[in-house]
C-alpha positions in Angstrom: -10.6 -0.3 -16.3 -10.1 0.3 -12.3 -7.4 3.9 -12.5 -5.3 1.7 -9.8 -5.3 -1.9 -11.7 -1.9 -2.0 -12.8 1.4 -2.4 -10.5 2.4 0.7 -12.0 -0.5 2.7 -10.8 -0.6 1.7 -7.6 3.2 2.9 -7.2 2.6 6.2 -8.9 -0.1 6.4 -6.2 2.2 5.1 -2.9 4.9 7.6 -4.5 2.7 11.1 -4.9 0.8 9.7 -1.5 -2.5 9.9 -3.6 -5.1 10.1 -1.1 -8.0 9.1 -3.8 -6.1 6.1 -3.3 -6.5 4.6 0.1 -9.5 3.1 -0.6 -8.7 1.2 -3.7 -5.7 -1.0 -1.9 -3.1 -0.6 0.9 0.6 -2.2 0.8 2.4 -3.6 2.3 6.5 -3.2 3.2 8.2 -7.2 3.6 11.3 -5.5 5.4 8.8 -3.8 8.4 5.9 -6.3 8.4 3.7 -3.4 8.1 1.0 -2.3 5.4 -0.5 1.1 4.4 -2.2 3.1 2.6 -1.6 4.8 -0.4 -2.2 8.5 1.1 -0.2 7.6 4.5 2.2 10.0 5.7 4.5 7.0 6.1 7.8 7.9 3.9 7.6 5.6 1.3 9.3 2.2 0.9 11.8 0.9 -1.2 10.2 0.2 -4.3 11.0 -3.8 -4.4 10.1 -4.0 -0.7 6.7 -3.5 -1.9 3.1 -6.3 -1.8 -0.1 -4.9 -3.4 -3.1 -6.1 -1.8 -6.4 -5.5 -2.7 -8.0 -4.3 0.5 -6.4 -4.4 4.7 -7.7 -8.2 5.2 -6.0 -9.4 2.2 -2.4 -7.9 3.7 -3.3 -9.5 7.3 -3.9 -13.1 5.8 -0.4 -12.9 4.5 1.0 -12.1 7.8 1.3 -7.9 8.0 -0.1 -5.9 11.1 -1.6 -2.5 10.5 0.3 1.0 9.9 -0.1 2.4 13.4 -0.2 6.1 11.5 -2.1 5.1 9.6 
C-alpha cells in the first residue's frame, strides 16, 4: 500500500510539511484556488477547505493554479 494512499495520511503530510510527500501528491485549497506540494512553506489551510490530487495536472484540470511559493 502506498504511504500516502488515504486522505488522513495525506492530511498528516500537509500538516507536518513532510518533504518526502512532495512527489506523491498535491493539495488544493478551495478558498484560494491554489494547489501546493505537501512540503511547501505555505501556511497549512483549514482541513475543510482542502482537496487532494494525485498530481499537479489533475489539480489544474479542476481549476486550481500553482502556489507561487512552490
